[in-house]
C-alpha positions as CSV (number, residue, x, y, z in Angstrom):
1,M,114.6,-54.3,35.2
2,L,112.7,-57.3,34.0
3,K,113.8,-60.5,32.1
4,V,111.9,-61.3,28.9
5,P,110.5,-64.8,29.3
6,G,112.2,-67.4,27.0
7,T,115.1,-65.1,26.2
8,N,118.3,-63.7,27.7
9,R,117.2,-60.1,27.1
10,F,116.2,-57.6,29.8
11,L,114.2,-54.4,29.7
12,F,114.6,-51.3,31.8
13,L,111.1,-49.9,32.7
14,P,111.1,-46.3,33.9
15,C,108.2,-45.4,36.1
16,R,105.8,-42.9,34.5
17,F,103.6,-42.1,37.5
18,I,105.9,-41.2,40.4
19,G,103.3,-39.8,42.8
20,T,103.7,-36.7,44.9
21,S,102.2,-37.5,48.3
22,S,105.6,-37.2,50.0
23,L,106.5,-33.9,48.4
24,P,106.2,-30.5,50.0
25,T,103.0,-28.5,49.7
26,I,103.6,-25.7,47.2
27,Y,102.0,-22.3,46.8
28,A,102.4,-19.4,44.3
29,L,100.8,-16.3,43.0
30,S,99.1,-17.5,39.7
31,T,98.2,-14.1,38.4
32,P,100.9,-11.7,37.1
33,P,103.1,-10.4,40.0
34,G,103.9,-6.8,40.7
35,Q,100.8,-5.4,39.1
36,R,97.7,-3.8,40.7
37,S,94.6,-5.6,39.6
38,A,91.0,-6.2,40.8
39,I,91.8,-9.9,41.6
40,A,94.9,-11.9,42.4
41,V,94.8,-15.7,42.7
42,V,97.1,-17.6,45.0
43,R,97.2,-21.3,44.3
44,I,98.2,-24.0,46.9
45,S,98.7,-27.7,46.1
46,G,99.6,-30.5,48.4
47,N,98.7,-32.5,51.5
48,H,98.7,-29.4,53.7
49,S,96.2,-27.4,51.7
50,K,93.4,-27.9,54.2
51,Y,95.8,-27.1,57.1
52,I,96.7,-23.8,55.4
53,L,93.1,-22.9,55.0
54,R,92.3,-23.7,58.6
55,R,95.2,-21.6,59.9
56,L,94.4,-18.6,57.6
57,T,90.7,-18.6,58.5
58,N,91.0,-19.5,62.2
59,S,88.4,-22.2,61.6
60,E,88.3,-26.0,61.8
61,K,85.3,-26.2,59.5
62,E,85.9,-28.7,56.7
63,P,85.8,-27.0,53.2
64,V,83.2,-28.3,50.8
65,P,85.0,-29.3,47.6
66,R,84.3,-27.2,44.5
67,V,82.0,-24.7,46.3
68,A,83.1,-21.1,46.6
69,S,83.1,-19.6,50.0
70,L,83.7,-16.0,51.2
71,R,86.2,-16.2,54.1
72,R,88.2,-13.7,56.2
73,L,91.9,-14.4,56.1
74,Y,94.1,-13.7,59.2
75,H,97.8,-14.0,59.9
76,P,98.3,-17.4,61.7
77,D,100.3,-15.9,64.5
78,Q,98.3,-12.7,64.9
79,K,94.7,-13.7,65.2
80,R,93.3,-10.2,65.0
81,N,95.5,-9.2,62.0
82,L,92.9,-9.3,59.2
83,L,94.8,-9.7,55.9
84,D,91.9,-9.7,53.4
85,T,88.4,-11.0,52.6
86,S,88.9,-13.8,50.1
87,L,86.8,-16.1,47.9
88,T,88.2,-19.6,48.7
89,L,87.9,-22.7,46.5
90,F,89.0,-26.1,47.6
91,F,89.5,-29.0,45.2
92,E,89.9,-32.5,46.6
93,S,92.5,-35.0,45.3
94,P,92.6,-36.8,42.9
95,K,90.1,-34.8,40.7
96,T,92.3,-31.7,40.4
97,F,94.7,-30.2,38.0
98,T,97.7,-31.5,39.9
99,G,96.1,-34.7,41.3
100,E,96.7,-33.3,44.8
101,D,94.5,-31.3,47.1
102,I,94.3,-27.7,45.7
103,L,93.3,-24.5,47.5
104,E,92.7,-21.3,45.6
105,L,92.5,-17.9,47.3
106,H,90.9,-15.1,45.2
107,L,92.3,-12.0,46.8
108,H,92.0,-8.3,46.1
109,G,94.8,-7.6,43.7
110,G,96.8,-5.0,45.5
111,K,100.6,-5.7,45.9
112,A,100.4,-5.2,49.7
113,V,97.5,-7.7,50.0
114,T,99.1,-10.4,48.0
115,G,102.4,-9.9,49.7
116,A,100.9,-10.2,53.2
117,V,99.0,-13.4,52.3
118,L,102.1,-15.0,50.8
119,K,104.1,-14.1,53.9
120,A,101.4,-15.6,56.1
121,I,101.5,-18.9,54.1
122,E,105.3,-18.9,54.3
123,S,105.2,-18.6,58.1
124,L,103.3,-22.0,58.3
125,H,106.4,-23.9,57.2
126,D,107.5,-26.0,60.2
127,L,109.5,-29.1,59.5
128,E,109.7,-30.0,63.2
129,K,105.9,-30.3,63.3
130,G,105.8,-32.0,59.9
131,F,104.6,-29.1,57.8
132,N,106.8,-28.8,54.7
133,I,105.4,-25.8,52.8
134,R,107.4,-23.7,50.3
135,Y,106.9,-21.4,47.3
136,A,106.6,-23.3,44.0
137,N,109.3,-23.5,41.4
138,P,108.6,-22.4,37.8
139,G,106.2,-24.9,36.2
140,E,106.0,-27.0,39.3
141,F,102.2,-27.3,39.4
142,S,102.3,-28.7,35.9
143,L,105.1,-31.0,36.9
144,R,103.0,-32.4,39.8
145,A,100.1,-32.9,37.3
146,F,102.5,-34.9,35.0
147,Q,103.9,-36.9,38.0
148,N,100.4,-37.9,39.0
149,G,99.4,-38.9,35.5
150,K,97.0,-36.0,34.9
151,F,98.8,-35.0,31.7
152,D,101.5,-36.4,29.4
153,L,104.4,-34.3,28.3
154,T,102.8,-33.2,25.1
155,E,99.8,-31.9,27.0
156,V,102.0,-30.1,29.5
157,E,103.9,-28.4,26.7
158,G,100.6,-27.5,25.1
159,I,99.7,-25.6,28.3
160,K,102.8,-23.4,27.9
161,E,102.1,-22.9,24.2
162,L,98.5,-21.9,25.0
163,I,99.6,-19.4,27.7
164,D,102.2,-17.9,25.3
165,A,99.7,-17.7,22.3
166,E,99.4,-14.1,21.1
167,T,97.2,-14.6,18.1
168,E,94.1,-16.7,17.1
169,T,96.1,-19.1,14.9
170,Q,98.7,-19.6,17.7
171,R,95.8,-20.4,20.1
172,K,94.3,-22.9,17.6
173,S,97.6,-24.6,17.0
174,A,98.5,-24.9,20.7
175,L,95.2,-26.7,21.3
176,S,96.3,-29.7,19.3
177,S,98.7,-30.5,22.1
178,F,96.7,-29.1,25.0
179,N,93.5,-31.1,24.3
180,G,95.3,-34.3,23.7
181,E,95.1,-34.6,19.8
182,N,98.9,-35.0,19.5
183,K,98.9,-37.4,22.4
184,S,96.4,-39.6,20.7
185,R,98.4,-39.4,17.5
186,F,101.6,-40.4,19.1
187,L,100.1,-43.2,21.1
188,Q,98.5,-44.6,18.0
189,W,102.0,-44.6,16.3
190,R,103.5,-46.2,19.4
191,S,100.8,-48.9,19.4
192,Q,101.5,-49.6,15.8
193,I,105.2,-50.0,16.4
194,V,104.6,-52.2,19.5
195,D,102.4,-54.5,17.5
196,N,105.1,-55.0,15.0
197,I,107.8,-55.5,17.7
198,A,105.5,-58.2,19.1
199,K,105.4,-60.0,15.8
200,L,109.2,-59.8,15.5
201,T,109.5,-61.0,19.1
202,A,107.3,-63.9,18.4
203,I,109.6,-64.9,15.5
204,I,112.7,-64.6,17.7
205,D,111.1,-66.6,20.6
206,F,108.9,-69.1,18.8
207,G,110.4,-69.2,15.2
208,E,111.4,-72.8,15.4
209,D,107.7,-73.8,15.6
210,T,106.7,-71.6,12.6
211,E,106.9,-72.4,8.9
212,I,109.5,-70.4,6.9
213,E,106.7,-69.2,4.5
214,D,104.8,-67.8,7.5
215,I,107.9,-66.0,8.8
216,E,108.5,-64.4,5.4
217,S,104.9,-63.3,5.3
218,I,105.1,-61.8,8.7
219,L,108.3,-59.9,7.9
220,T,106.7,-58.6,4.6
221,N,103.6,-57.3,6.5
222,V,105.8,-55.7,9.2
223,E,107.9,-53.9,6.6
224,S,104.8,-52.7,4.7
225,D,103.2,-51.4,7.9
226,I,106.4,-49.6,9.0
227,L,106.9,-48.0,5.6
228,Q,103.4,-46.6,5.7
229,L,104.0,-45.3,9.3
230,R,107.3,-43.6,8.2
231,A,105.4,-41.7,5.4
232,V,102.8,-40.5,7.9
233,I,105.4,-39.4,10.4
234,R,107.4,-37.5,7.7
235,Q,104.2,-35.8,6.6
236,F,103.5,-34.8,10.2
237,I,107.1,-33.4,10.6
238,E,106.6,-31.4,7.4
239,K,103.4,-30.0,8.7
240,I,104.8,-28.9,12.0
241,E,107.8,-27.3,10.2
242,R,105.4,-25.2,8.2
243,S,103.3,-24.4,11.2
244,N,106.3,-23.4,13.2
245,I,106.3,-20.1,11.4
246,L,103.2,-19.2,13.5
247,R,105.3,-19.2,16.7
248,N,108.0,-16.9,15.5
249,G,105.8,-14.8,13.2
250,I,105.5,-14.5,9.4
251,R,108.3,-12.1,8.3
252,I,107.3,-9.6,5.6
253,V,109.8,-7.2,4.1
254,L,108.7,-4.0,2.2
255,L,110.9,-3.2,-0.8
256,G,110.7,-0.4,-3.3
257,P,112.2,2.9,-4.4
258,P,112.1,6.0,-2.2
259,N,108.7,7.6,-1.6
260,A,106.8,4.5,-3.0
261,G,104.8,4.4,0.2
262,K,106.4,1.7,2.3
263,S,106.2,3.6,5.6
264,S,102.7,4.8,4.7
265,L,101.7,1.2,4.2
266,I,102.9,0.1,7.6
267,N,101.1,3.0,9.2
268,T,97.9,2.1,7.3
269,I,98.0,-1.5,8.2
270,S,98.9,-0.9,11.9
271,Q,96.6,2.2,12.1
272,D,99.4,4.0,13.9
273,D,102.2,6.4,13.1
274,I,105.0,3.9,13.4
275,S,107.2,4.9,10.5
276,I,108.2,8.5,9.6
277,V,106.5,9.6,6.4
278,S,108.2,12.3,4.4
279,Q,108.5,13.5,0.8
280,I,112.3,13.7,1.2
281,P,113.9,10.7,-0.5
282,G,115.9,8.4,1.8
283,T,114.1,9.2,5.0
284,T,114.1,5.6,6.1
285,R,117.8,4.5,6.3
286,D,117.6,1.4,8.5
287,A,115.3,-1.6,8.7
288,I,112.4,-0.9,11.1
289,E,110.5,-4.0,12.4
290,I,107.0,-4.0,13.9
291,A,105.0,-7.0,15.1
292,L,101.3,-6.9,14.1
293,N,98.3,-9.2,14.3
294,I,96.8,-9.5,10.8
295,G,93.8,-11.7,10.5
296,G,94.8,-13.7,13.6
297,Y,98.4,-14.2,12.4
298,K,101.5,-12.9,14.1
299,V,103.3,-10.9,11.4
300,I,106.7,-9.1,11.6
301,I,106.7,-6.3,9.0
302,C,110.1,-4.8,8.2
303,D,110.2,-1.3,6.6
304,T,113.4,-0.7,4.7
305,A,115.4,2.0,3.0
306,G,114.2,3.0,-0.4
307,V,116.2,1.3,-3.2
308,R,117.5,3.6,-5.9
309,D,120.4,3.5,-8.3
310,D,121.8,7.0,-8.0
311,S,122.4,7.4,-4.3
312,S,125.7,9.1,-3.3
313,D,125.0,8.9,0.5
314,A,127.2,6.3,2.1
315,I,124.7,5.7,5.0
316,E,121.8,5.4,2.6
317,K,123.8,2.9,0.5
318,M,124.3,0.8,3.6
319,G,120.6,1.0,4.2
320,I,119.8,-0.2,0.7
321,E,122.2,-3.2,1.1
322,K,120.6,-4.1,4.4
323,A,117.1,-3.9,2.8
324,L,118.1,-6.3,0.0
325,K,119.7,-8.6,2.5
326,K,116.6,-8.6,4.7
327,S,114.4,-9.5,1.8
328,E,116.4,-12.7,1.1
329,S,115.5,-14.2,4.5
330,C,111.8,-13.1,4.6
331,N,108.7,-15.3,4.1
332,L,106.9,-12.7,2.0
333,C,108.2,-9.6,0.2
334,L,105.9,-6.8,-0.8
335,L,107.4,-4.7,-3.6
336,L,105.9,-1.2,-3.7
337,V,105.8,0.7,-7.0
338,D,105.0,4.4,-7.4
339,P,103.2,4.7,-10.8
340,N,104.5,8.3,-11.2
341,N,108.1,7.2,-11.1
342,T,110.4,6.8,-14.1
343,P,111.6,4.1,-14.2
344,L,108.9,2.2,-12.3
345,I,111.4,-0.2,-10.8
346,P,115.1,0.7,-10.4
347,E,117.6,-1.5,-12.3
348,S,119.3,-2.7,-9.1
349,L,115.9,-3.9,-7.8
350,K,115.1,-5.7,-11.0
351,R,118.5,-7.5,-10.7
352,H,117.6,-8.4,-7.1
353,L,114.3,-9.9,-8.2
354,A,116.1,-12.1,-10.6
355,S,118.8,-13.1,-8.1
356,P,118.8,-16.8,-7.1
357,H,119.2,-15.7,-3.5
358,F,115.8,-14.1,-3.7
359,Q,113.8,-16.9,-5.3
360,S,112.7,-18.7,-2.1
361,A,110.7,-15.7,-0.8
362,D,107.0,-15.3,-1.9
363,K,106.5,-11.9,-3.6
364,V,103.6,-9.6,-4.3
365,I,103.8,-6.3,-6.2
366,L,101.8,-3.4,-4.9
367,I,101.1,-0.4,-7.2
368,N,100.5,2.4,-4.6
369,K,99.0,5.9,-5.1
370,I,96.4,4.7,-7.6
371,D,94.3,7.7,-6.5
372,T,96.8,9.8,-8.6
373,I,96.3,8.0,-11.9
374,S,93.4,7.0,-14.2
375,P,92.1,3.4,-14.6
376,E,93.5,3.3,-18.2
377,D,96.9,4.4,-16.9
378,L,96.7,1.6,-14.2
379,D,96.1,-1.1,-16.9
380,H,99.1,0.2,-18.9
381,I,101.4,0.2,-15.8
382,V,100.4,-3.3,-14.8
383,L,101.4,-4.5,-18.3
384,R,104.7,-2.6,-18.1
385,I,105.6,-4.0,-14.7
386,S,104.9,-7.6,-15.9
387,Q,107.2,-7.0,-19.0
388,E,110.0,-5.4,-16.9
389,I,110.3,-8.0,-14.2
390,G,109.9,-11.0,-16.5
391,Q,108.1,-13.0,-13.7
392,K,104.5,-13.9,-13.1
393,L,103.7,-12.3,-9.8
394,P,100.5,-11.1,-8.2
395,I,100.0,-7.3,-8.8
396,L,97.6,-5.4,-6.5
397,P,96.6,-1.7,-6.9
398,I,96.3,0.2,-3.6
399,S,96.2,3.7,-2.2
400,C,97.5,4.3,1.3
401,L,96.0,7.7,1.2
402,S,92.4,6.8,0.3
403,G,92.5,3.2,1.6
404,E,91.4,1.8,-1.8
405,G,92.6,-1.8,-2.3
406,I,93.8,-2.2,1.3
407,E,91.0,-4.7,2.1
408,N,91.9,-6.7,-1.0
409,L,95.6,-6.7,0.1
410,A,94.6,-8.0,3.6
411,T,92.6,-10.9,1.9
412,E,95.6,-11.7,-0.3
413,L,98.0,-11.6,2.7
414,I,95.8,-14.0,4.8
415,T,95.7,-16.4,1.8
416,K,99.5,-16.2,1.7
417,F,99.8,-16.8,5.4
418,Q,97.6,-19.9,5.2
419,L,99.8,-21.3,2.5
420,L,103.0,-20.5,4.3
421,S,101.9,-22.0,7.6
422,D,99.7,-24.8,6.2
423,S,96.7,-23.4,8.2
424,S,93.8,-23.5,5.9
425,D,90.2,-24.0,7.2
426,E,90.5,-27.7,6.4
427,S,93.8,-28.2,8.1
428,N,94.6,-26.6,11.5
429,P,98.2,-25.8,12.1
430,I,100.2,-27.8,14.7
431,I,102.8,-26.3,17.0
432,V,105.0,-28.6,19.0
433,S,108.2,-27.9,21.0
434,Q,111.7,-28.1,19.6
435,R,112.2,-31.1,21.9
436,V,109.4,-33.0,20.2
437,R,110.7,-32.1,16.7
438,E,114.1,-33.4,17.5
439,I,112.9,-36.6,19.0
440,L,110.7,-37.4,16.0
441,S,113.7,-36.9,13.7
442,N,116.6,-38.2,15.8
443,D,114.8,-41.1,17.6
444,V,111.6,-42.2,15.9
445,L,112.5,-41.8,12.2
446,Y,116.0,-42.9,13.0
447,G,114.8,-46.1,14.6
448,I,112.4,-46.8,11.6
449,D,115.2,-46.2,9.1
450,E,117.5,-48.5,11.1
451,F,114.7,-51.2,11.0
452,L,114.5,-51.0,7.2
453,S,118.3,-51.4,7.0
454,F,118.3,-54.4,9.4
455,K,115.0,-56.0,8.2
456,K,116.8,-59.4,7.4
457,D,118.2,-59.5,10.9
458,V,115.1,-60.0,13.0
459,V,116.8,-59.3,16.3
460,M,118.4,-56.0,15.1
461,A,115.2,-55.0,13.3
462,S,113.3,-55.5,16.5
463,E,115.7,-53.5,18.6
464,S,115.5,-50.7,16.0
465,L,111.8,-50.5,16.3
466,R,112.1,-50.5,20.1
467,H,114.4,-47.5,19.7
468,A,111.6,-45.8,17.7
469,A,108.9,-46.7,20.3
470,T,111.2,-45.5,23.1
471,G,111.5,-42.2,21.2
472,I,107.7,-41.7,21.3
473,G,107.9,-42.6,25.0
474,K,110.3,-39.7,25.4
475,I,107.8,-37.4,23.8
476,T,104.8,-38.5,25.9
477,G,106.7,-39.5,29.1
478,E,105.7,-43.1,28.8
479,A,108.0,-46.2,28.6
480,I,107.5,-49.4,26.7
481,G,107.1,-52.4,29.0
482,V,107.7,-56.1,28.5
483,E,104.2,-57.0,29.5
484,E,102.8,-54.8,26.8
485,V,104.9,-56.5,24.0
486,L,104.1,-60.0,25.2
487,G,100.5,-59.2,25.8
488,V,100.2,-58.3,22.1
489,V,102.0,-61.5,21.1
490,F,99.7,-63.8,23.0
491,S,96.5,-62.0,22.3
492,S,96.8,-61.2,18.6
493,F,99.4,-63.6,17.2
494,C,98.9,-67.3,16.8
495,V,101.9,-68.9,18.4
496,G,101.0,-72.6,18.8
497,K,100.3,-73.8,15.3
């Protein structure tokens, strides 16, 4: 806790870089456990990394940092018990992922091999001799990296998003945090807020020596600057809300009458026999979901029961109700039409298309089985559909049997995905954690809005901005310090006129 010079105010300054020199040396299997593979990597981090290497290799030879070495590994208590021949890599503190000494053992990937080596490392734990060695907790290597100032919290969360990425767009969006883009953005916002806090602090501490007109000018400039920042932050939040669809997957629901080709379309897109295809109406009675990678996007496609007006089957009716309900919560609805049906679209489906509950979903109409009709008939059917639904929607002709139009459909879908997730070539998507989204809304924007409501009360306005800056500190793991505020005051603001 530090006292602000010239005032009766105090600041609590949490420490960002804790340091880990006194913590136990940790180790873990970094490759997937329980699987047979060609290589398994055991990672060790901490002060006893060299000690572990010496004991496992029966050698006092100092490792050369960042140089791979082929070494025989033995059990520490059984000198002739060869465990494996391993490629060893030693990284010297502080230029490592965790900021500590790191040892990597590249083993043969058999479960017996990795199990034996892990047991051997475990046996080296001896508190009486000062060797505190234990298996790492989940995420503890990244925690050590944060504690030693190697990453901020946004970069650490970016690591997790990158590991969890299943598609190309998820990988690209995770990089915005992993490579520090988000960190730079947040620090820029924080610097902007701190600059304005400094100006308000100067008015509070030195206002008696400043002309009223100058004070009003300062307050006006601060308000204008914060209003611009609020607009930028709101735009960023809107972008991450749109991009968040990439993490969970874009949800597509297939709707249409029985035998329109919904199940065939899923099988065509996935190139697998996922859904049962039959000429018997009502084959699909429940909603079947499948996760696919389409053009680098994670997509959840839902095959549903065929919608018809004359069903007397109670179970089929339940399936139809479920299909319509599913379509109300999807991101994109593909309505399949069989050009040989009369009517083309059942009345119940027309009513659903016009329902206010269904207006938020994007829609595309697919005329399937175009291999069974002539081009002239297709033009006539397109006109009839447009007249029947009374809405201007994209209409694409396809054939699941011949594959005609499927490539055009894929292009249209990717364009829709880009619009839904705000991930065009000019604007990469951004994925951040739920924690970051909540802090931006509940702390940063809240503090800015409070500042605008208290702008005539300089003290309260300053505290509100401090709340916003502290919010950004929660995101990155950094705190705002008194020296930082006063440094801006004396370097960039003229106090003594």
